[in-house]
N, C-alpha and C positions, 0 to 999 in steps of 0.2 A: 504494499500500500504506500510505503514511503517513496518508492520508485516512480509512482505515477506523475508527481509534479516534475521530476527530473525528465522523464520521458516526454512530457508535454513541452518542456523548454527545448529539449533536443529536437523534437519535431518542428517547433517554431523556427529554430535556427536553420534546420534543413530547408524548410520552405523558402526562407529568405535567400539561401543560396540558389535555389531553383529559379527564383525570380531574376537574380543576377545572371544566371546561365541563359535564361530566355532572352534577356537583353543582349548578351554577347552574341547569341546565335542570330538574333535579329540584325545586329550590326554586320556580322559576317555575311548574312544573306544579302544585305543592302550593298556591301562592297563587291560581292561576287556578281550580283546582278548588274552593277554599274560597269564592272570590268567586261562582262560578256556583251553588254550593249555597245560599249566603246569598241570592242573587237569587231562586232558586226558593222559598225559605222565605218571603221578603217577598211574592212574588206570591201564594203560597197564603194568607198571612195577610190580604192585601188582599181576596182573594176571600171569605174567611170573614167579614171585617168587613162587606163588602157584603151577604152573605147574612143576617147578623144584623140589619143596618139594615133590610133589606127585611122581615124577619120582624117586627121591632118596629113598622114602619110599618103592616103589615097588622093587627097586634094593636091598635094605637092606633085604626085606623079601625073595627075591630070593636067597640071599647069605647064608641064614640060613640053 
C-alpha cells in the first residue's frame, strides 16, 4: 500500500517524458518533411534546367 503513491509519481514522471518524446518526434517529422520537399523542388528545378538547355541547344542549331 505504501508503494502506490510512489508508483503514481513514477507514472506521472514517465508520462511527462512521453510528452517530450512526442514533441521531439514531431520536430523530427517536420524537419524530415521539409528536407524531402526541398529535395523534390531541387529535382524539379534540375529537370526544368535540363529542358531549357535542350531547348536552347535546339534553337542554336536552328539558327546556324
